[in-house]
LOTORRO-506139 format. One record per residue (C-alpha): residue number from 1; residue in one letter; x, y, z. Coordinates in Angstrom, 3 decimals, decimal comma, padded with zeros to 6 digits, m for minus. Layout:
REM residues N
[NUM "a" [X Y Z]];
...
END
This chain:
REM residues 321
[1 "m" [m017,549 m026,917 m011,137]];
[2 "t" [m016,739 m027,671 m007,061]];
[3 "i" [m017,724 m024,868 m004,902]];
[4 "p" [m014,969 m024,195 m002,363]];
[5 "k" [m015,777 m024,890 001,514]];
[6 "k" [m014,306 m021,418 001,944]];
[7 "i" [m016,511 m018,372 000,519]];
[8 "f" [m017,658 m014,945 001,980]];
[9 "e" [m020,475 m013,098 001,771]];
[10 "r" [m020,435 m010,002 m000,538]];
[11 "k" [m022,562 m006,806 m000,758]];
[12 "a" [m023,578 m007,733 m004,041]];
[13 "k" [m026,410 m010,437 m004,246]];
[14 "l" [m027,667 m012,775 m006,692]];
[15 "e" [m031,580 m013,653 m007,091]];
[16 "l" [m032,456 m016,284 m009,273]];
[17 "k" [m033,326 m014,357 m012,391]];
[18 "n" [m031,472 m013,903 m015,992]];
[19 "t" [m028,225 m011,637 m014,726]];
[20 "l" [m025,020 m010,415 m015,971]];
[21 "i" [m022,164 m010,057 m014,137]];
[22 "t" [m019,530 m008,115 m015,168]];
[23 "g" [m016,247 m006,706 m014,198]];
[24 "p" [m012,484 m007,172 m014,721]];
[25 "k" [m010,542 m010,159 m014,174]];
[26 "r" [m010,641 m011,838 m010,437]];
[27 "v" [m012,863 m009,055 m008,990]];
[28 "g" [m014,997 m012,091 m007,591]];
[29 "k" [m017,670 m012,852 m010,343]];
[30 "t" [m017,302 m016,650 m010,064]];
[31 "f" [m017,540 m016,431 m006,412]];
[32 "l" [m020,410 m014,355 m006,303]];
[33 "v" [m022,176 m017,303 m008,009]];
[34 "f" [m020,481 m019,585 m005,693]];
[35 "n" [m022,056 m017,855 m002,890]];
[36 "f" [m025,557 m018,152 m004,412]];
[37 "l" [m025,083 m021,908 m005,417]];
[38 "k" [m024,015 m023,410 m001,777]];
[39 "n" [m027,703 m022,295 m000,676]];
[40 "f" [m029,569 m023,067 m004,511]];
[41 "k" [m031,743 m026,370 m003,938]];
[42 "g" [m032,337 m026,623 m007,979]];
[43 "k" [m030,489 m028,287 m010,628]];
[44 "y" [m027,514 m025,823 m012,397]];
[45 "k" [m025,328 m026,563 m015,409]];
[46 "y" [m022,269 m024,254 m015,538]];
[47 "i" [m020,348 m023,956 m018,400]];
[48 "d" [m016,886 m021,992 m019,243]];
[49 "f" [m016,171 m021,015 m022,572]];
[50 "e" [m012,918 m020,655 m021,955]];
[51 "d" [m012,613 m024,022 m021,608]];
[52 "y" [m011,395 m026,270 m024,661]];
[53 "r" [m013,400 m029,564 m023,824]];
[54 "e" [m016,216 m030,121 m025,745]];
[55 "k" [m019,694 m028,980 m023,860]];
[56 "n" [m022,869 m030,488 m023,415]];
[57 "f" [m025,715 m028,170 m024,282]];
[58 "d" [m028,716 m030,356 m022,721]];
[59 "f" [m030,809 m028,416 m020,623]];
[60 "e" [m033,617 m030,775 m019,555]];
[61 "e" [m034,450 m030,630 m016,359]];
[62 "i" [m031,563 m027,948 m015,510]];
[63 "d" [m033,412 m024,670 m013,437]];
[64 "l" [m030,145 m022,744 m013,711]];
[65 "v" [m027,253 m022,020 m016,539]];
[66 "i" [m023,969 m020,279 m015,715]];
[67 "y" [m022,563 m019,246 m018,699]];
[68 "d" [m018,523 m017,902 m017,735]];
[69 "n" [m016,707 m015,880 m020,150]];
[70 "f" [m019,660 m015,777 m022,333]];
[71 "d" [m018,354 m015,217 m026,036]];
[72 "f" [m022,124 m015,286 m027,832]];
[73 "s" [m020,956 m018,216 m030,268]];
[74 "v" [m024,422 m020,027 m028,781]];
[75 "p" [m028,222 m018,768 m027,996]];
[76 "i" [m028,695 m018,180 m024,589]];
[77 "p" [m031,372 m020,560 m023,250]];
[78 "p" [m035,008 m019,960 m022,599]];
[79 "i" [m034,308 m020,760 m018,870]];
[80 "t" [m032,646 m018,603 m015,678]];
[81 "t" [m029,502 m017,700 m016,932]];
[82 "f" [m026,345 m016,144 m014,967]];
[83 "i" [m023,460 m014,546 m017,742]];
[84 "i" [m020,844 m013,959 m016,482]];
[85 "s" [m018,582 m011,641 m018,407]];
[86 "q" [m014,847 m009,501 m018,242]];
[87 "k" [m016,391 m006,993 m020,680]];
[88 "n" [m018,756 m004,371 m019,745]];
[89 "i" [m021,253 m005,441 m021,868]];
[90 "e" [m024,988 m004,978 m021,760]];
[91 "i" [m027,937 m007,728 m022,545]];
[92 "e" [m031,848 m007,167 m023,224]];
[93 "g" [m033,455 m008,477 m020,750]];
[94 "f" [m030,981 m008,976 m018,077]];
[95 "h" [m030,303 m007,488 m014,732]];
[96 "k" [m026,824 m006,366 m014,766]];
[97 "i" [m024,113 m006,179 m011,938]];
[98 "e" [m021,073 m004,412 m012,669]];
[99 "l" [m018,487 m006,278 m009,880]];
[100 "k" [m015,290 m004,218 m008,389]];
[101 "g" [m013,062 m005,700 m006,136]];
[102 "l" [m013,648 m005,776 m002,614]];
[103 "d" [m014,291 m002,080 m000,734]];
[104 "f" [m012,514 m001,681 002,405]];
[105 "e" [m015,976 m002,865 004,698]];
[106 "e" [m016,051 m006,050 002,576]];
[107 "f" [m012,105 m006,934 003,009]];
[108 "f" [m012,429 m006,094 006,980]];
[109 "s" [m015,306 m008,408 007,589]];
[110 "f" [m013,392 m010,798 005,403]];
[111 "e" [m010,319 m010,448 007,809]];
[112 "n" [m012,240 m011,191 010,409]];
[113 "t" [m009,891 m008,869 012,653]];
[114 "t" [m010,457 m006,185 015,252]];
[115 "n" [m007,213 m004,324 014,549]];
[116 "i" [m008,316 m001,857 011,947]];
[117 "n" [m005,071 m000,403 011,548]];
[118 "q" [m002,848 m003,936 010,766]];
[119 "c" [m006,079 m004,426 008,311]];
[120 "f" [m005,881 m001,661 006,464]];
[121 "d" [m001,902 m001,863 006,089]];
[122 "k" [m002,838 m005,374 004,489]];
[123 "f" [m005,358 m003,554 002,001]];
[124 "l" [m002,742 m001,382 001,370]];
[125 "r" [m000,353 m004,110 000,445]];
[126 "l" [m002,087 m006,525 m001,519]];
[127 "g" [m005,043 m005,274 m002,846]];
[128 "n" [m008,869 m005,832 m003,449]];
[129 "f" [m009,549 m009,350 m004,933]];
[130 "p" [m011,463 m011,854 m002,959]];
[131 "r" [m009,203 m014,494 m003,829]];
[132 "i" [m006,314 m013,762 m001,557]];
[133 "f" [m008,520 m014,629 001,428]];
[134 "t" [m009,107 m018,135 m000,498]];
[135 "e" [m005,597 m019,484 m001,316]];
[136 "e" [m002,521 m018,690 000,402]];
[137 "y" [m000,136 m018,611 m002,392]];
[138 "y" [m001,978 m015,514 m004,188]];
[139 "r" [m000,815 m013,381 m001,309]];
[140 "d" [002,643 m013,103 m002,804]];
[141 "e" [002,028 m014,037 m006,445]];
[142 "y" [m001,613 m013,315 m007,567]];
[143 "l" [m001,052 m009,638 m008,530]];
[144 "k" [002,112 m010,749 m011,173]];
[145 "e" [m000,250 m013,529 m012,009]];
[146 "t" [m003,125 m011,480 m012,875]];
[147 "f" [m001,527 m008,791 m014,355]];
[148 "e" [000,121 m011,066 m016,672]];
[149 "l" [m003,464 m012,691 m017,866]];
[150 "l" [m005,312 m009,539 m018,383]];
[151 "p" [m005,713 m009,765 m022,321]];
[152 "f" [m004,323 m005,834 m023,130]];
[153 "n" [m000,886 m004,578 m023,791]];
[154 "k" [001,439 m005,019 m021,048]];
[155 "k" [003,537 m001,700 m021,743]];
[156 "i" [000,491 000,584 m021,613]];
[157 "l" [m001,240 m001,501 m019,159]];
[158 "a" [002,125 m000,826 m016,826]];
[159 "f" [002,105 002,829 m017,514]];
[160 "f" [m001,590 003,220 m016,092]];
[161 "f" [m001,065 000,983 m013,342]];
[162 "s" [001,996 002,879 m012,549]];
[163 "h" [000,999 006,339 m012,717]];
[164 "i" [m002,051 006,232 m010,877]];
[165 "g" [m003,303 009,721 m009,847]];
[166 "e" [m000,956 011,420 m012,090]];
[167 "k" [m002,005 014,178 m014,590]];
[168 "f" [m001,829 013,225 m018,020]];
[169 "t" [m003,444 014,189 m021,457]];
[170 "l" [m003,698 010,575 m023,156]];
[171 "y" [m001,431 012,315 m026,332]];
[172 "q" [001,187 013,039 m023,231]];
[173 "i" [000,763 009,262 m022,538]];
[174 "y" [000,879 008,400 m026,067]];
[175 "q" [004,279 010,547 m026,915]];
[176 "i" [005,725 008,994 m024,071]];
[177 "l" [005,070 005,157 m024,848]];
[178 "k" [005,593 005,687 m028,771]];
[179 "k" [009,357 006,098 m027,439]];
[180 "e" [009,407 002,902 m025,763]];
[181 "m" [007,083 000,739 m028,284]];
[182 "k" [005,851 000,431 m031,675]];
[183 "l" [003,156 002,130 m031,306]];
[184 "s" [000,206 003,982 m033,443]];
[185 "k" [m001,986 006,872 m032,402]];
[186 "d" [m005,022 004,967 m033,397]];
[187 "n" [m003,886 001,738 m032,022]];
[188 "f" [m003,075 003,606 m028,052]];
[189 "y" [m006,401 005,360 m028,388]];
[190 "k" [m008,136 002,075 m029,406]];
[191 "i" [m006,677 000,184 m025,942]];
[192 "t" [m006,903 002,994 m023,761]];
[193 "n" [m010,901 003,056 m024,625]];
[194 "e" [m011,092 m000,638 m024,199]];
[195 "l" [m009,567 m000,182 m021,015]];
[196 "l" [m011,930 002,587 m019,673]];
[197 "e" [m014,993 000,590 m020,825]];
[198 "n" [m014,239 m002,442 m019,397]];
[199 "r" [m013,515 m000,770 m015,989]];
[200 "i" [m009,797 m001,909 m016,033]];
[201 "i" [m008,494 002,051 m015,474]];
[202 "y" [m010,908 005,135 m014,501]];
[203 "e" [m010,533 008,355 m015,820]];
[204 "v" [m011,319 011,522 m013,668]];
[205 "n" [m011,308 014,894 m015,241]];
[206 "k" [m010,856 018,085 m013,939]];
[207 "f" [m014,181 020,168 m013,071]];
[208 "e" [m015,637 022,353 m016,396]];
[209 "s" [m012,493 021,600 m017,984]];
[210 "p" [m012,713 018,464 m019,886]];
[211 "k" [m009,837 019,433 m021,900]];
[212 "s" [m007,085 019,653 m018,988]];
[213 "p" [m004,993 016,779 m018,006]];
[214 "k" [m006,771 013,720 m016,622]];
[215 "k" [m006,207 012,032 m013,302]];
[216 "f" [m006,208 008,102 m013,686]];
[217 "y" [m006,852 004,988 m011,768]];
[218 "s" [m006,633 001,454 m011,597]];
[219 "y" [m009,445 m001,629 m011,105]];
[220 "n" [m007,089 m002,249 m007,933]];
[221 "f" [m004,458 m000,075 m006,884]];
[222 "a" [m001,814 m002,678 m005,463]];
[223 "f" [m000,697 m003,292 m008,961]];
[224 "k" [001,568 m000,391 m008,287]];
[225 "n" [003,627 m002,251 m005,952]];
[226 "i" [004,512 m005,036 m008,765]];
[227 "l" [005,273 m002,901 m011,244]];
[228 "t" [007,268 000,251 m009,975]];
[229 "n" [009,887 001,039 m007,304]];
[230 "r" [008,512 004,322 m007,246]];
[231 "k" [006,399 003,935 m003,819]];
[232 "n" [003,755 006,999 m003,456]];
[233 "i" [001,746 006,436 m000,463]];
[234 "q" [m000,134 009,784 m001,718]];
[235 "y" [m001,554 008,081 m004,966]];
[236 "t" [m002,405 004,656 m003,888]];
[237 "f" [m004,323 006,202 m001,010]];
[238 "e" [m006,279 008,529 m003,785]];
[239 "n" [m007,374 005,414 m005,788]];
[240 "i" [m008,407 003,487 m002,782]];
[241 "i" [m010,663 006,604 m002,052]];
[242 "f" [m011,845 006,907 m005,558]];
[243 "l" [m012,715 003,493 m005,662]];
[244 "e" [m014,944 003,915 m002,329]];
[245 "l" [m016,655 006,622 m003,758]];
[246 "n" [m018,291 004,170 m005,790]];
[247 "k" [m020,110 005,365 m009,084]];
[248 "k" [m020,505 009,129 m007,968]];
[249 "e" [m019,850 011,590 m010,238]];
[250 "v" [m016,220 012,597 m009,812]];
[251 "y" [m013,924 015,252 m010,421]];
[252 "y" [m010,566 016,807 m009,410]];
[253 "k" [m010,026 020,847 m009,125]];
[254 "d" [m006,864 022,421 m008,541]];
[255 "t" [m007,297 022,833 m004,837]];
[256 "l" [m009,101 019,449 m004,362]];
[257 "t" [m008,236 015,687 m004,792]];
[258 "f" [m011,779 015,230 m005,632]];
[259 "y" [m014,761 017,274 m006,219]];
[260 "l" [m018,631 015,640 m006,122]];
[261 "p" [m020,546 018,645 m007,304]];
[262 "e" [m023,992 016,756 m006,616]];
[263 "e" [m022,806 017,461 m003,250]];
[264 "e" [m021,282 020,238 m003,444]];
[265 "r" [m018,393 018,469 m001,440]];
[266 "g" [m014,811 018,483 m001,719]];
[267 "i" [m012,108 015,544 m000,554]];
[268 "l" [m008,769 015,907 000,216]];
[269 "v" [m006,663 013,095 000,476]];
[270 "l" [m003,494 013,667 002,865]];
[271 "p" [m002,179 010,759 004,295]];
[272 "f" [m000,065 012,194 006,941]];
[273 "a" [m001,422 015,609 007,311]];
[274 "d" [m001,437 017,649 010,690]];
[275 "e" [m003,271 020,822 011,560]];
[276 "e" [m000,718 023,402 009,726]];
[277 "v" [m000,882 021,281 006,545]];
[278 "a" [m004,723 021,110 006,344]];
[279 "k" [m005,294 024,880 007,405]];
[280 "e" [m003,063 025,822 004,709]];
[281 "k" [m004,683 023,316 002,091]];
[282 "l" [m007,944 024,965 002,694]];
[283 "k" [m006,992 028,445 002,360]];
[284 "k" [m007,127 027,666 m001,827]];
[285 "v" [m010,610 026,550 m001,320]];
[286 "t" [m013,827 027,762 m002,594]];
[287 "n" [m017,353 026,985 m003,900]];
[288 "v" [m018,090 023,874 m001,413]];
[289 "k" [m020,429 023,398 001,136]];
[290 "k" [m018,326 021,019 002,872]];
[291 "v" [m014,622 019,309 002,805]];
[292 "d" [m013,989 015,864 003,765]];
[293 "i" [m009,999 015,736 004,447]];
[294 "i" [m009,167 012,386 004,693]];
[295 "t" [m006,210 011,116 006,128]];
[296 "i" [m004,683 007,671 007,196]];
[297 "s" [m005,006 008,106 011,039]];
[298 "n" [m004,849 011,315 012,267]];
[299 "e" [m008,163 013,154 013,433]];
[300 "f" [m008,499 016,986 014,663]];
[301 "e" [m010,802 019,733 014,464]];
[302 "i" [m010,912 022,865 012,008]];
[303 "e" [m013,007 025,718 011,983]];
[304 "n" [m013,358 027,352 008,780]];
[305 "k" [m015,967 030,089 008,131]];
[306 "n" [m016,627 029,278 004,664]];
[307 "f" [m017,304 025,880 004,662]];
[308 "e" [m017,348 022,848 006,808]];
[309 "v" [m015,150 020,696 007,499]];
[310 "e" [m014,296 017,174 008,443]];
[311 "v" [m010,649 016,005 009,223]];
[312 "i" [m011,378 012,078 009,529]];
[313 "p" [m009,169 008,716 009,352]];
[314 "f" [m010,175 006,446 006,227]];
[315 "w" [m011,595 004,170 007,870]];
[316 "r" [m013,990 006,050 009,984]];
[317 "w" [m015,153 008,031 006,437]];
[318 "r" [m015,515 004,854 005,007]];
[319 "f" [m017,731 003,207 007,327]];
[320 "a" [m019,596 006,405 008,016]];
[321 "e" [m020,242 006,315 004,066]];
END
C-alpha cells in the first residue's frame, strides 16, 4: 500500500488500538488510515480482502494490521488491528468510528480559500467526498463512478438519491418502482433496510407521527446532480443541513423542516428567504424555544414574542455549532 503524498486531516482521529472504521463507499475510510500511518513509526501490514491476489497472513514483527473490506473469512489477529468496512457492523472489543463524508468545515479547510461563498458553491456542486481534493478527474466523474460501484439495486438507489427531502411512505415508493421494474415488496423492504442500516440513506420521521410519510436524505447530496434534471436547491440544501446536524435526534413537523426535541429547537431551511417570507412561515410555528432560519447568504433580524428566532447564513450557522 502506497501512502499518497497529499493527505488532509479529518476531524476523526485514529489511535493505536483495535478500531473498526465503517462508512459508505468513498467517505474517506482508507484515507483516515493514511493519516495515521504518515506518522506511525512501527511496522504495519495492509490487506485488502477485495484484492484477488494471494494474501500473506504472517504477522511476525508486525505492530499493526489493517484489514480493508474485511469479510470475516479469517480470524482477527491477536495484535492491534484496524478494520475497514462499508457495512455498519460492530465487533466486540473494538473502538468504532462511523465515518461520513466531509462536513462543510472540513471541506472549507481542504479547499484552502478565504472565499466562503465560492467554497459553498463548490460544495453544493461536487458533494462531500474527500477524494475530489486528491485526484483531479474525480471532480467530474467521481459521482458517476461511485454510484455505479455501490452494491445495491441502481433503480432503488436512484429513486432515493433523486428525491431527497421529499415526503413518501415506503409503500408509496414501492408502488412507484414496481411500475418500472420487476420488484417484490419483500425485496424492496430488504434493500431499503440495508441502505438505511449502512448509512447510504437516512430517514426522518414526522414528530410523534411515525406512520406519516418520511423524508429521506443521501449520504452525499450531490448524487442528485447526476441522476435528475429536476434541480431543487431547497432539497439539496436540506440534505446538507441534515448531515451537518451529525447524529442529533432529528424529526420534521408540518411547520418546520427539522425539529430537535431535546433542545425544543426548530429549523427552517429557507435558502433565499427574505423577511416577509420568514415571518409568514413563523406564524404557523408553535411549541419551540428557538427557531433557526438557515439561508444561503441572507441575514436579518426578526422579533417574535413566542420564541427566539435567529436568521443566519449557512456558513455562520455551521461554524457556530
